[in-house]
PyMOL Python script that loads the backbone (N, CA, C, O; Angstrom):
from pymol import cmd

cmd.read_pdbstr("""\
ATOM      1  N   MET A   1     115.474  77.460 124.331  1.00  0.00           N
ATOM      2  CA  MET A   1     116.525  77.338 123.444  1.00  0.00           C
ATOM      3  C   MET A   1     116.996  76.005 123.326  1.00  0.00           C
ATOM      4  O   MET A   1     117.142  75.337 124.349  1.00  0.00           O
ATOM      5  N   TYR A   2     117.266  75.508 122.150  1.00  0.00           N
ATOM      6  CA  TYR A   2     117.976  74.341 122.036  1.00  0.00           C
ATOM      7  C   TYR A   2     119.453  74.471 121.650  1.00  0.00           C
ATOM      8  O   TYR A   2     119.754  75.112 120.643  1.00  0.00           O
ATOM      9  N   VAL A   3     120.359  73.903 122.391  1.00  0.00           N
ATOM     10  CA  VAL A   3     121.941  74.055 121.971  1.00  0.00           C
ATOM     11  C   VAL A   3     122.249  72.684 121.594  1.00  0.00           C
ATOM     12  O   VAL A   3     122.093  71.697 122.313  1.00  0.00           O
ATOM     13  N   LEU A   4     122.749  72.708 120.277  1.00  0.00           N
ATOM     14  CA  LEU A   4     123.224  71.426 119.829  1.00  0.00           C
ATOM     15  C   LEU A   4     124.734  71.481 120.129  1.00  0.00           C
ATOM     16  O   LEU A   4     125.322  72.470 119.692  1.00  0.00           O
ATOM     17  N   ALA A   5     125.466  70.539 120.829  1.00  0.00           N
ATOM     18  CA  ALA A   5     126.914  70.589 121.050  1.00  0.00           C
ATOM     19  C   ALA A   5     127.501  69.296 120.522  1.00  0.00           C
ATOM     20  O   ALA A   5     126.960  68.201 120.677  1.00  0.00           O
ATOM     21  N   SER A   6     128.775  69.519 119.817  1.00  0.00           N
ATOM     22  CA  SER A   6     129.454  68.414 119.418  1.00  0.00           C
ATOM     23  C   SER A   6     131.088  68.445 119.361  1.00  0.00           C
ATOM     24  O   SER A   6     131.731  69.463 119.619  1.00  0.00           O
ATOM     25  N   HIS A   7     131.626  67.294 119.020  1.00  0.00           N
ATOM     26  CA  HIS A   7     133.234  67.714 118.821  1.00  0.00           C
ATOM     27  C   HIS A   7     132.844  68.049 117.178  1.00  0.00           C
ATOM     28  O   HIS A   7     131.952  67.595 116.461  1.00  0.00           O
ATOM     29  N   GLY A   8     133.946  69.068 116.915  1.00  0.00           N
ATOM     30  CA  GLY A   8     133.924  69.400 115.667  1.00  0.00           C
ATOM     31  C   GLY A   8     132.670  70.189 115.068  1.00  0.00           C
ATOM     32  O   GLY A   8     131.931  70.812 115.830  1.00  0.00           O
ATOM     33  N   ASN A   9     132.467  70.155 113.831  1.00  0.00           N
ATOM     34  CA  ASN A   9     131.312  70.685 113.090  1.00  0.00           C
ATOM     35  C   ASN A   9     130.100  70.267 113.186  1.00  0.00           C
ATOM     36  O   ASN A   9     129.123  70.905 112.795  1.00  0.00           O
ATOM     37  N   TYR A  10     130.061  68.833 113.872  1.00  0.00           N
ATOM     38  CA  TYR A  10     128.772  67.945 113.712  1.00  0.00           C
ATOM     39  C   TYR A  10     127.617  68.690 114.173  1.00  0.00           C
ATOM     40  O   TYR A  10     126.542  68.566 113.587  1.00  0.00           O
ATOM     41  N   SER A  11     127.737  69.374 115.068  1.00  0.00           N
ATOM     42  CA  SER A  11     126.246  70.098 115.572  1.00  0.00           C
ATOM     43  C   SER A  11     125.942  71.139 114.415  1.00  0.00           C
ATOM     44  O   SER A  11     124.793  71.210 113.980  1.00  0.00           O
ATOM     45  N   LYS A  12     126.836  71.861 113.962  1.00  0.00           N
ATOM     46  CA  LYS A  12     126.510  72.908 112.880  1.00  0.00           C
ATOM     47  C   LYS A  12     125.996  72.406 111.691  1.00  0.00           C
ATOM     48  O   LYS A  12     125.003  72.890 111.149  1.00  0.00           O
ATOM     49  N   GLU A  13     126.662  71.399 111.231  1.00  0.00           N
ATOM     50  CA  GLU A  13     126.187  70.667 110.105  1.00  0.00           C
ATOM     51  C   GLU A  13     125.008  70.080 110.140  1.00  0.00           C
ATOM     52  O   GLU A  13     124.311  70.033 109.126  1.00  0.00           O
ATOM     53  N   THR A  14     124.535  69.436 111.559  1.00  0.00           N
ATOM     54  CA  THR A  14     123.493  68.884 111.591  1.00  0.00           C
ATOM     55  C   THR A  14     122.301  69.895 111.351  1.00  0.00           C
ATOM     56  O   THR A  14     121.421  69.751 110.503  1.00  0.00           O
ATOM     57  N   LEU A  15     122.426  70.969 112.265  1.00  0.00           N
ATOM     58  CA  LEU A  15     121.425  72.008 112.015  1.00  0.00           C
ATOM     59  C   LEU A  15     121.204  72.650 110.938  1.00  0.00           C
ATOM     60  O   LEU A  15     120.082  73.090 110.684  1.00  0.00           O
ATOM     61  N   SER A  16     122.368  72.824 110.035  1.00  0.00           N
ATOM     62  CA  SER A  16     122.199  73.130 108.754  1.00  0.00           C
ATOM     63  C   SER A  16     121.400  72.438 107.862  1.00  0.00           C
ATOM     64  O   SER A  16     120.579  72.914 107.078  1.00  0.00           O
ATOM     65  N   SER A  17     121.740  71.125 108.061  1.00  0.00           N
ATOM     66  CA  SER A  17     120.974  69.919 107.189  1.00  0.00           C
ATOM     67  C   SER A  17     119.491  70.084 107.557  1.00  0.00           C
ATOM     68  O   SER A  17     118.720  70.063 106.597  1.00  0.00           O
ATOM     69  N   CYS A  18     118.876  70.268 108.961  1.00  0.00           N
ATOM     70  CA  CYS A  18     117.739  70.529 109.359  1.00  0.00           C
ATOM     71  C   CYS A  18     116.968  71.799 108.726  1.00  0.00           C
ATOM     72  O   CYS A  18     115.787  71.769 108.381  1.00  0.00           O
ATOM     73  N   GLU A  19     117.686  72.743 108.643  1.00  0.00           N
ATOM     74  CA  GLU A  19     117.191  74.009 107.931  1.00  0.00           C
ATOM     75  C   GLU A  19     117.126  74.131 106.552  1.00  0.00           C
ATOM     76  O   GLU A  19     116.604  75.105 106.010  1.00  0.00           O
ATOM     77  N   MET A  20     117.684  73.091 105.875  1.00  0.00           N
ATOM     78  CA  MET A  20     117.624  72.783 104.418  1.00  0.00           C
ATOM     79  C   MET A  20     116.160  72.408 104.278  1.00  0.00           C
ATOM     80  O   MET A  20     115.494  72.757 103.303  1.00  0.00           O
ATOM     81  N   ILE A  21     115.690  71.700 105.262  1.00  0.00           N
ATOM     82  CA  ILE A  21     114.288  71.064 104.877  1.00  0.00           C
ATOM     83  C   ILE A  21     113.406  71.830 105.679  1.00  0.00           C
ATOM     84  O   ILE A  21     112.312  71.928 105.123  1.00  0.00           O
ATOM     85  N   THR A  22     113.466  72.468 106.883  1.00  0.00           N
ATOM     86  CA  THR A  22     112.432  73.230 107.407  1.00  0.00           C
ATOM     87  C   THR A  22     112.418  74.740 107.537  1.00  0.00           C
ATOM     88  O   THR A  22     111.531  75.410 108.066  1.00  0.00           O
ATOM     89  N   GLY A  23     113.551  75.179 106.967  1.00  0.00           N
ATOM     90  CA  GLY A  23     113.967  76.747 106.925  1.00  0.00           C
ATOM     91  C   GLY A  23     114.385  77.093 108.257  1.00  0.00           C
ATOM     92  O   GLY A  23     114.421  76.332 109.224  1.00  0.00           O
ATOM     93  N   LYS A  24     114.718  78.388 108.219  1.00  0.00           N
ATOM     94  CA  LYS A  24     115.476  78.838 109.587  1.00  0.00           C
ATOM     95  C   LYS A  24     114.894  78.483 110.917  1.00  0.00           C
ATOM     96  O   LYS A  24     113.731  78.788 111.182  1.00  0.00           O
ATOM     97  N   LEU A  25     115.711  77.810 111.814  1.00  0.00           N
ATOM     98  CA  LEU A  25     115.106  77.447 113.062  1.00  0.00           C
ATOM     99  C   LEU A  25     115.702  78.611 113.931  1.00  0.00           C
ATOM    100  O   LEU A  25     116.920  78.785 113.955  1.00  0.00           O
ATOM    101  N   ASN A  26     114.807  79.441 114.672  1.00  0.00           N
ATOM    102  CA  ASN A  26     115.223  80.583 115.289  1.00  0.00           C
ATOM    103  C   ASN A  26     115.727  80.242 116.937  1.00  0.00           C
ATOM    104  O   ASN A  26     116.579  80.871 117.566  1.00  0.00           O
ATOM    105  N   ASN A  27     115.020  79.193 117.361  1.00  0.00           N
ATOM    106  CA  ASN A  27     115.433  78.827 118.863  1.00  0.00           C
ATOM    107  C   ASN A  27     116.669  77.687 119.011  1.00  0.00           C
ATOM    108  O   ASN A  27     116.731  76.937 119.985  1.00  0.00           O
ATOM    109  N   PHE A  28     117.559  77.669 118.001  1.00  0.00           N
ATOM    110  CA  PHE A  28     118.462  76.570 117.976  1.00  0.00           C
ATOM    111  C   PHE A  28     119.880  77.442 117.931  1.00  0.00           C
ATOM    112  O   PHE A  28     119.988  78.487 117.290  1.00  0.00           O
ATOM    113  N   GLN A  29     120.852  76.897 118.645  1.00  0.00           N
ATOM    114  CA  GLN A  29     122.352  77.546 118.584  1.00  0.00           C
ATOM    115  C   GLN A  29     123.022  76.092 118.699  1.00  0.00           C
ATOM    116  O   GLN A  29     122.526  75.044 119.112  1.00  0.00           O
ATOM    117  N   VAL A  30     124.231  76.345 118.231  1.00  0.00           N
ATOM    118  CA  VAL A  30     125.479  75.330 118.231  1.00  0.00           C
ATOM    119  C   VAL A  30     126.521  75.693 119.078  1.00  0.00           C
ATOM    120  O   VAL A  30     126.797  76.868 119.320  1.00  0.00           O
ATOM    121  N   VAL A  31     127.178  74.627 119.589  1.00  0.00           N
ATOM    122  CA  VAL A  31     128.514  74.754 120.276  1.00  0.00           C
ATOM    123  C   VAL A  31     129.331  73.689 119.561  1.00  0.00           C
ATOM    124  O   VAL A  31     129.049  72.493 119.490  1.00  0.00           O
ATOM    125  N   SER A  32     130.363  74.294 119.053  1.00  0.00           N
ATOM    126  CA  SER A  32     131.436  73.294 118.379  1.00  0.00           C
ATOM    127  C   SER A  32     132.663  73.131 119.212  1.00  0.00           C
ATOM    128  O   SER A  32     133.366  74.121 119.416  1.00  0.00           O
ATOM    129  N   PHE A  33     132.980  71.984 119.705  1.00  0.00           N
ATOM    130  CA  PHE A  33     134.266  71.816 120.670  1.00  0.00           C
ATOM    131  C   PHE A  33     135.353  71.390 119.519  1.00  0.00           C
ATOM    132  O   PHE A  33     135.260  70.468 118.710  1.00  0.00           O
ATOM    133  N   LYS A  34     136.431  72.355 119.693  1.00  0.00           N
ATOM    134  CA  LYS A  34     137.488  72.061 118.709  1.00  0.00           C
ATOM    135  C   LYS A  34     138.750  72.333 119.643  1.00  0.00           C
ATOM    136  O   LYS A  34     138.706  72.838 120.764  1.00  0.00           O
ATOM    137  N   ASP A  35     139.825  71.920 118.995  1.00  0.00           N
ATOM    138  CA  ASP A  35     141.241  72.317 119.573  1.00  0.00           C
ATOM    139  C   ASP A  35     141.385  73.366 119.453  1.00  0.00           C
ATOM    140  O   ASP A  35     140.987  73.765 118.359  1.00  0.00           O
ATOM    141  N   PRO A  36     141.995  74.469 120.389  1.00  0.00           N
ATOM    142  CA  PRO A  36     142.710  73.898 121.529  1.00  0.00           C
ATOM    143  C   PRO A  36     141.478  73.926 122.946  1.00  0.00           C
ATOM    144  O   PRO A  36     141.898  73.818 124.098  1.00  0.00           O
ATOM    145  N   MET A  37     140.328  74.045 122.721  1.00  0.00           N
ATOM    146  CA  MET A  37     139.344  74.247 123.642  1.00  0.00           C
ATOM    147  C   MET A  37     139.499  73.266 124.808  1.00  0.00           C
ATOM    148  O   MET A  37     140.063  72.179 124.687  1.00  0.00           O
ATOM    149  N   GLY A  38     139.003  73.687 125.857  1.00  0.00           N
ATOM    150  CA  GLY A  38     138.892  72.766 127.129  1.00  0.00           C
ATOM    151  C   GLY A  38     137.710  72.960 127.503  1.00  0.00           C
ATOM    152  O   GLY A  38     136.987  73.793 126.957  1.00  0.00           O
ATOM    153  N   ILE A  39     137.274  72.095 128.656  1.00  0.00           N
ATOM    154  CA  ILE A  39     136.003  72.136 129.281  1.00  0.00           C
ATOM    155  C   ILE A  39     135.610  73.434 129.703  1.00  0.00           C
ATOM    156  O   ILE A  39     134.513  73.852 129.333  1.00  0.00           O
ATOM    157  N   ASP A  40     136.376  74.167 130.455  1.00  0.00           N
ATOM    158  CA  ASP A  40     136.032  75.572 130.827  1.00  0.00           C
ATOM    159  C   ASP A  40     135.633  76.692 129.616  1.00  0.00           C
ATOM    160  O   ASP A  40     135.046  77.748 129.847  1.00  0.00           O
ATOM    161  N   ASP A  41     136.020  76.295 128.446  1.00  0.00           N
ATOM    162  CA  ASP A  41     135.842  77.129 127.210  1.00  0.00           C
ATOM    163  C   ASP A  41     134.308  76.897 126.766  1.00  0.00           C
ATOM    164  O   ASP A  41     133.549  77.793 126.395  1.00  0.00           O
ATOM    165  N   VAL A  42     133.981  75.468 126.879  1.00  0.00           N
ATOM    166  CA  VAL A  42     132.777  74.994 126.423  1.00  0.00           C
ATOM    167  C   VAL A  42     131.795  75.624 127.659  1.00  0.00           C
ATOM    168  O   VAL A  42     130.755  76.220 127.374  1.00  0.00           O
ATOM    169  N   VAL A  43     132.141  75.470 128.757  1.00  0.00           N
ATOM    170  CA  VAL A  43     131.208  75.905 129.837  1.00  0.00           C
ATOM    171  C   VAL A  43     130.928  77.452 129.513  1.00  0.00           C
ATOM    172  O   VAL A  43     129.778  77.892 129.546  1.00  0.00           O
ATOM    173  N   LYS A  44     131.856  78.126 129.249  1.00  0.00           N
ATOM    174  CA  LYS A  44     131.848  79.441 128.879  1.00  0.00           C
ATOM    175  C   LYS A  44     130.867  79.833 127.748  1.00  0.00           C
ATOM    176  O   LYS A  44     130.142  80.828 127.784  1.00  0.00           O
ATOM    177  N   LYS A  45     130.931  78.908 126.710  1.00  0.00           N
ATOM    178  CA  LYS A  45     129.964  79.214 125.627  1.00  0.00           C
ATOM    179  C   LYS A  45     128.554  78.854 125.993  1.00  0.00           C
ATOM    180  O   LYS A  45     127.622  79.509 125.526  1.00  0.00           O
ATOM    181  N   TYR A  46     128.322  77.701 126.924  1.00  0.00           N
ATOM    182  CA  TYR A  46     126.959  77.637 127.224  1.00  0.00           C
ATOM    183  C   TYR A  46     126.540  78.840 128.124  1.00  0.00           C
ATOM    184  O   TYR A  46     125.397  79.277 127.992  1.00  0.00           O
ATOM    185  N   GLN A  47     127.370  79.393 129.012  1.00  0.00           N
ATOM    186  CA  GLN A  47     126.791  80.577 129.566  1.00  0.00           C
ATOM    187  C   GLN A  47     126.477  81.659 128.964  1.00  0.00           C
ATOM    188  O   GLN A  47     125.565  82.382 129.365  1.00  0.00           O
ATOM    189  N   GLU A  48     127.267  81.938 127.810  1.00  0.00           N
ATOM    190  CA  GLU A  48     126.974  83.066 126.947  1.00  0.00           C
ATOM    191  C   GLU A  48     125.554  82.725 126.248  1.00  0.00           C
ATOM    192  O   GLU A  48     124.673  83.585 126.258  1.00  0.00           O
ATOM    193  N   LEU A  49     125.377  81.696 125.753  1.00  0.00           N
ATOM    194  CA  LEU A  49     124.004  81.382 125.232  1.00  0.00           C
ATOM    195  C   LEU A  49     123.026  81.496 126.286  1.00  0.00           C
ATOM    196  O   LEU A  49     121.995  82.118 126.029  1.00  0.00           O
ATOM    197  N   TYR A  50     123.178  81.014 127.388  1.00  0.00           N
ATOM    198  CA  TYR A  50     122.166  81.193 128.494  1.00  0.00           C
ATOM    199  C   TYR A  50     121.745  82.542 128.853  1.00  0.00           C
ATOM    200  O   TYR A  50     120.592  82.756 129.226  1.00  0.00           O
ATOM    201  N   GLU A  51     122.652  83.493 128.757  1.00  0.00           N
ATOM    202  CA  GLU A  51     122.447  84.856 129.113  1.00  0.00           C
ATOM    203  C   GLU A  51     121.619  85.551 127.901  1.00  0.00           C
ATOM    204  O   GLU A  51     120.999  86.609 128.011  1.00  0.00           O
ATOM    205  N   LYS A  52     121.726  84.742 126.696  1.00  0.00           N
ATOM    206  CA  LYS A  52     121.018  85.715 125.506  1.00  0.00           C
ATOM    207  C   LYS A  52     119.370  84.739 125.466  1.00  0.00           C
ATOM    208  O   LYS A  52     118.455  85.104 124.728  1.00  0.00           O
ATOM    209  N   ASN A  53     119.273  83.727 126.218  1.00  0.00           N
ATOM    210  CA  ASN A  53     118.164  82.999 126.041  1.00  0.00           C
ATOM    211  C   ASN A  53     116.765  83.733 126.277  1.00  0.00           C
ATOM    212  O   ASN A  53     116.522  84.422 127.268  1.00  0.00           O
ATOM    213  N   ASN A  54     115.901  83.494 125.254  1.00  0.00           N
ATOM    214  CA  ASN A  54     114.705  84.403 125.542  1.00  0.00           C
ATOM    215  C   ASN A  54     113.485  83.220 125.607  1.00  0.00           C
ATOM    216  O   ASN A  54     112.293  83.527 125.578  1.00  0.00           O
ATOM    217  N   ASP A  55     113.893  82.049 125.686  1.00  0.00           N
ATOM    218  CA  ASP A  55     112.949  80.755 125.648  1.00  0.00           C
ATOM    219  C   ASP A  55     112.513  80.445 127.237  1.00  0.00           C
ATOM    220  O   ASP A  55     113.173  81.010 128.109  1.00  0.00           O
ATOM    221  N   ASP A  56     111.652  79.752 127.544  1.00  0.00           N
ATOM    222  CA  ASP A  56     111.195  79.364 128.620  1.00  0.00           C
ATOM    223  C   ASP A  56     112.281  78.125 128.956  1.00  0.00           C
ATOM    224  O   ASP A  56     112.266  77.805 130.144  1.00  0.00           O
ATOM    225  N   PHE A  57     113.031  77.526 128.281  1.00  0.00           N
ATOM    226  CA  PHE A  57     113.716  76.299 128.472  1.00  0.00           C
ATOM    227  C   PHE A  57     115.051  76.564 127.951  1.00  0.00           C
ATOM    228  O   PHE A  57     115.273  77.577 127.289  1.00  0.00           O
ATOM    229  N   PHE A  58     116.065  75.593 128.251  1.00  0.00           N
ATOM    230  CA  PHE A  58     117.368  75.503 127.953  1.00  0.00           C
ATOM    231  C   PHE A  58     117.734  74.212 127.877  1.00  0.00           C
ATOM    232  O   PHE A  58     117.920  73.601 128.929  1.00  0.00           O
ATOM    233  N   TYR A  59     117.908  73.547 126.595  1.00  0.00           N
ATOM    234  CA  TYR A  59     118.286  72.094 126.442  1.00  0.00           C
ATOM    235  C   TYR A  59     119.386  72.010 125.815  1.00  0.00           C
ATOM    236  O   TYR A  59     119.449  72.533 124.703  1.00  0.00           O
ATOM    237  N   ILE A  60     120.321  71.457 126.261  1.00  0.00           N
ATOM    238  CA  ILE A  60     121.675  71.149 125.658  1.00  0.00           C
ATOM    239  C   ILE A  60     121.590  69.601 125.124  1.00  0.00           C
ATOM    240  O   ILE A  60     121.385  68.653 125.882  1.00  0.00           O
ATOM    241  N   ILE A  61     121.765  69.490 123.795  1.00  0.00           N
ATOM    242  CA  ILE A  61     121.751  67.942 123.124  1.00  0.00           C
ATOM    243  C   ILE A  61     123.150  67.773 122.674  1.00  0.00           C
ATOM    244  O   ILE A  61     123.594  68.365 121.691  1.00  0.00           O
ATOM    245  N   CYS A  62     123.787  67.023 123.347  1.00  0.00           N
ATOM    246  CA  CYS A  62     125.291  66.669 123.031  1.00  0.00           C
ATOM    247  C   CYS A  62     125.554  65.329 122.055  1.00  0.00           C
ATOM    248  O   CYS A  62     124.768  64.382 122.039  1.00  0.00           O
ATOM    249  N   ASP A  63     126.546  65.376 121.397  1.00  0.00           N
ATOM    250  CA  ASP A  63     126.732  64.058 120.497  1.00  0.00           C
ATOM    251  C   ASP A  63     126.974  62.803 121.104  1.00  0.00           C
ATOM    252  O   ASP A  63     126.398  61.797 120.690  1.00  0.00           O
ATOM    253  N   ILE A  64     127.819  62.766 122.104  1.00  0.00           N
ATOM    254  CA  ILE A  64     128.147  61.723 122.806  1.00  0.00           C
ATOM    255  C   ILE A  64     128.042  61.726 124.299  1.00  0.00           C
ATOM    256  O   ILE A  64     128.466  62.739 124.854  1.00  0.00           O
ATOM    257  N   LYS A  65     127.548  60.765 125.050  1.00  0.00           N
ATOM    258  CA  LYS A  65     127.642  60.510 126.403  1.00  0.00           C
ATOM    259  C   LYS A  65     129.228  60.568 126.798  1.00  0.00           C
ATOM    260  O   LYS A  65     129.993  59.870 126.133  1.00  0.00           O
ATOM    261  N   SER A  66     129.757  61.387 127.871  1.00  0.00           N
ATOM    262  CA  SER A  66     130.900  61.424 128.542  1.00  0.00           C
ATOM    263  C   SER A  66     132.001  62.201 127.577  1.00  0.00           C
ATOM    264  O   SER A  66     133.210  62.292 127.791  1.00  0.00           O
ATOM    265  N   GLY A  67     131.368  62.654 126.629  1.00  0.00           N
ATOM    266  CA  GLY A  67     132.554  63.478 125.963  1.00  0.00           C
ATOM    267  C   GLY A  67     132.697  64.916 126.471  1.00  0.00           C
ATOM    268  O   GLY A  67     131.993  65.287 127.409  1.00  0.00           O
ATOM    269  N   THR A  68     133.660  65.818 125.838  1.00  0.00           N
ATOM    270  CA  THR A  68     133.565  67.038 126.531  1.00  0.00           C
ATOM    271  C   THR A  68     132.515  67.790 126.296  1.00  0.00           C
ATOM    272  O   THR A  68     132.298  68.491 127.285  1.00  0.00           O
ATOM    273  N   PRO A  69     131.717  67.983 125.398  1.00  0.00           N
ATOM    274  CA  PRO A  69     130.574  68.842 125.448  1.00  0.00           C
ATOM    275  C   PRO A  69     129.533  68.464 126.143  1.00  0.00           C
ATOM    276  O   PRO A  69     128.743  69.312 126.557  1.00  0.00           O
ATOM    277  N   ALA A  70     129.358  67.144 126.386  1.00  0.00           N
ATOM    278  CA  ALA A  70     128.304  66.654 127.455  1.00  0.00           C
ATOM    279  C   ALA A  70     128.939  66.734 128.913  1.00  0.00           C
ATOM    280  O   ALA A  70     128.146  67.091 129.784  1.00  0.00           O
ATOM    281  N   ASN A  71     130.168  66.476 129.295  1.00  0.00           N
ATOM    282  CA  ASN A  71     130.923  66.548 130.487  1.00  0.00           C
ATOM    283  C   ASN A  71     130.716  68.162 130.816  1.00  0.00           C
ATOM    284  O   ASN A  71     130.400  68.538 131.945  1.00  0.00           O
ATOM    285  N   SER A  72     130.903  68.968 129.837  1.00  0.00           N
ATOM    286  CA  SER A  72     130.902  70.591 130.031  1.00  0.00           C
ATOM    287  C   SER A  72     129.352  70.884 130.334  1.00  0.00           C
ATOM    288  O   SER A  72     129.098  71.622 131.287  1.00  0.00           O
ATOM    289  N   ALA A  73     128.495  70.443 129.713  1.00  0.00           N
ATOM    290  CA  ALA A  73     126.983  70.674 130.040  1.00  0.00           C
ATOM    291  C   ALA A  73     126.476  70.257 131.326  1.00  0.00           C
ATOM    292  O   ALA A  73     125.704  70.997 131.934  1.00  0.00           O
ATOM    293  N   LEU A  74     126.864  69.052 131.840  1.00  0.00           N
ATOM    294  CA  LEU A  74     126.689  68.641 133.286  1.00  0.00           C
ATOM    295  C   LEU A  74     127.161  69.526 134.381  1.00  0.00           C
ATOM    296  O   LEU A  74     126.538  69.811 135.404  1.00  0.00           O
ATOM    297  N   ILE A  75     128.426  69.949 134.005  1.00  0.00           N
ATOM    298  CA  ILE A  75     129.156  71.091 134.952  1.00  0.00           C
ATOM    299  C   ILE A  75     128.213  72.118 135.004  1.00  0.00           C
ATOM    300  O   ILE A  75     127.677  72.371 136.083  1.00  0.00           O
ATOM    301  N   PHE A  76     127.919  72.771 133.960  1.00  0.00           N
ATOM    302  CA  PHE A  76     127.037  73.899 133.598  1.00  0.00           C
ATOM    303  C   PHE A  76     125.747  73.608 134.220  1.00  0.00           C
ATOM    304  O   PHE A  76     125.399  74.470 135.026  1.00  0.00           O
ATOM    305  N   LYS A  77     124.935  72.615 134.065  1.00  0.00           N
ATOM    306  CA  LYS A  77     123.642  72.282 134.800  1.00  0.00           C
ATOM    307  C   LYS A  77     123.796  72.275 136.358  1.00  0.00           C
ATOM    308  O   LYS A  77     122.833  72.394 137.115  1.00  0.00           O
ATOM    309  N   GLY A  78     125.081  72.127 136.768  1.00  0.00           N
ATOM    310  CA  GLY A  78     125.204  71.981 138.431  1.00  0.00           C
ATOM    311  C   GLY A  78     125.030  73.314 138.864  1.00  0.00           C
ATOM    312  O   GLY A  78     124.779  73.478 140.058  1.00  0.00           O
ATOM    313  N   THR A  79     125.130  74.480 137.985  1.00  0.00           N
ATOM    314  CA  THR A  79     124.911  75.932 138.693  1.00  0.00           C
ATOM    315  C   THR A  79     123.561  76.528 137.891  1.00  0.00           C
ATOM    316  O   THR A  79     123.139  77.679 138.008  1.00  0.00           O
ATOM    317  N   HIS A  80     123.044  75.587 137.139  1.00  0.00           N
ATOM    318  CA  HIS A  80     121.611  75.983 136.470  1.00  0.00           C
ATOM    319  C   HIS A  80     120.801  74.979 136.370  1.00  0.00           C
ATOM    320  O   HIS A  80     120.811  74.194 135.422  1.00  0.00           O
ATOM    321  N   LYS A  81     120.064  74.925 137.301  1.00  0.00           N
ATOM    322  CA  LYS A  81     119.118  73.674 137.776  1.00  0.00           C
ATOM    323  C   LYS A  81     118.008  73.453 136.584  1.00  0.00           C
ATOM    324  O   LYS A  81     117.557  72.358 136.246  1.00  0.00           O
ATOM    325  N   ASP A  82     117.689  74.639 136.058  1.00  0.00           N
ATOM    326  CA  ASP A  82     116.660  74.512 134.912  1.00  0.00           C
ATOM    327  C   ASP A  82     117.055  74.030 133.471  1.00  0.00           C
ATOM    328  O   ASP A  82     116.262  73.836 132.550  1.00  0.00           O
ATOM    329  N   VAL A  83     118.436  73.866 133.434  1.00  0.00           N
ATOM    330  CA  VAL A  83     118.923  73.140 132.362  1.00  0.00           C
ATOM    331  C   VAL A  83     118.613  71.799 132.147  1.00  0.00           C
ATOM    332  O   VAL A  83     118.495  71.072 133.134  1.00  0.00           O
ATOM    333  N   ARG A  84     118.450  71.312 130.940  1.00  0.00           N
ATOM    334  CA  ARG A  84     118.161  69.946 130.703  1.00  0.00           C
ATOM    335  C   ARG A  84     119.319  69.603 129.799  1.00  0.00           C
ATOM    336  O   ARG A  84     119.697  70.342 128.891  1.00  0.00           O
ATOM    337  N   VAL A  85     119.948  68.256 130.147  1.00  0.00           N
ATOM    338  CA  VAL A  85     120.897  67.770 129.051  1.00  0.00           C
ATOM    339  C   VAL A  85     120.771  66.513 128.631  1.00  0.00           C
ATOM    340  O   VAL A  85     120.431  65.634 129.423  1.00  0.00           O
ATOM    341  N   PHE A  86     121.014  66.266 127.400  1.00  0.00           N
ATOM    342  CA  PHE A  86     120.574  65.098 126.606  1.00  0.00           C
ATOM    343  C   PHE A  86     122.082  64.754 125.736  1.00  0.00           C
ATOM    344  O   PHE A  86     123.015  65.535 125.546  1.00  0.00           O
ATOM    345  N   SER A  87     121.965  63.437 125.332  1.00  0.00           N
ATOM    346  CA  SER A  87     123.102  62.882 124.542  1.00  0.00           C
ATOM    347  C   SER A  87     122.301  62.066 123.334  1.00  0.00           C
ATOM    348  O   SER A  87     121.123  61.710 123.350  1.00  0.00           O
ATOM    349  N   GLY A  88     123.167  61.898 122.408  1.00  0.00           N
ATOM    350  CA  GLY A  88     122.510  61.079 121.243  1.00  0.00           C
ATOM    351  C   GLY A  88     122.207  62.244 119.973  1.00  0.00           C
ATOM    352  O   GLY A  88     121.317  62.138 119.130  1.00  0.00           O
ATOM    353  N   LEU A  89     122.950  63.088 120.059  1.00  0.00           N
ATOM    354  CA  LEU A  89     122.641  64.238 119.016  1.00  0.00           C
ATOM    355  C   LEU A  89     122.424  63.369 117.689  1.00  0.00           C
ATOM    356  O   LEU A  89     123.206  62.430 117.540  1.00  0.00           O
ATOM    357  N   SER A  90     121.545  63.558 116.808  1.00  0.00           N
ATOM    358  CA  SER A  90     121.314  63.166 115.372  1.00  0.00           C
ATOM    359  C   SER A  90     120.373  64.145 114.490  1.00  0.00           C
ATOM    360  O   SER A  90     119.845  65.160 114.944  1.00  0.00           O
ATOM    361  N   PHE A  91     120.258  63.729 113.295  1.00  0.00           N
ATOM    362  CA  PHE A  91     119.667  64.546 112.373  1.00  0.00           C
ATOM    363  C   PHE A  91     118.298  64.232 112.675  1.00  0.00           C
ATOM    364  O   PHE A  91     117.496  65.166 112.677  1.00  0.00           O
ATOM    365  N   GLY A  92     117.838  62.892 112.968  1.00  0.00           N
ATOM    366  CA  GLY A  92     116.372  62.460 113.035  1.00  0.00           C
ATOM    367  C   GLY A  92     115.694  63.187 114.373  1.00  0.00           C
ATOM    368  O   GLY A  92     114.558  63.663 114.395  1.00  0.00           O
ATOM    369  N   LEU A  93     116.575  63.172 115.412  1.00  0.00           N
ATOM    370  CA  LEU A  93     116.288  63.886 116.782  1.00  0.00           C
ATOM    371  C   LEU A  93     115.957  65.465 116.324  1.00  0.00           C
ATOM    372  O   LEU A  93     114.970  65.950 116.878  1.00  0.00           O
ATOM    373  N   VAL A  94     116.554  66.174 115.534  1.00  0.00           N
ATOM    374  CA  VAL A  94     116.519  67.540 115.527  1.00  0.00           C
ATOM    375  C   VAL A  94     115.319  67.767 114.600  1.00  0.00           C
ATOM    376  O   VAL A  94     114.446  68.608 114.816  1.00  0.00           O
ATOM    377  N   ASP A  95     115.358  66.916 113.518  1.00  0.00           N
ATOM    378  CA  ASP A  95     114.227  67.191 112.389  1.00  0.00           C
ATOM    379  C   ASP A  95     112.929  66.812 112.964  1.00  0.00           C
ATOM    380  O   ASP A  95     111.901  66.929 112.297  1.00  0.00           O
TER     381      ASP A  95
END
""", "prot")
cmd.dss("prot")
cmd.show_as("cartoon", "prot")
cmd.util.cbc("prot")
cmd.orient("prot")
């Protein structure tokens, strides 16, 4: 599973734009960090998606390094060694 994570709706809109070109992408999910969420809330969202994952991989692609979505992903990875975390979410990366 690919998890696109961002501040606001960036991840959701990036996925939506890609699906406009490619059609529905079944192994993609989004996590949108919004007020008043905190790090624990984002970690919980990652956990919920991880428990539903049917793929052999779990990649979290965050918008910016050291932002809350990325910091939460690194915390989550600390207890889930099979998780990979990336930063630099962009339309070109997903497409």
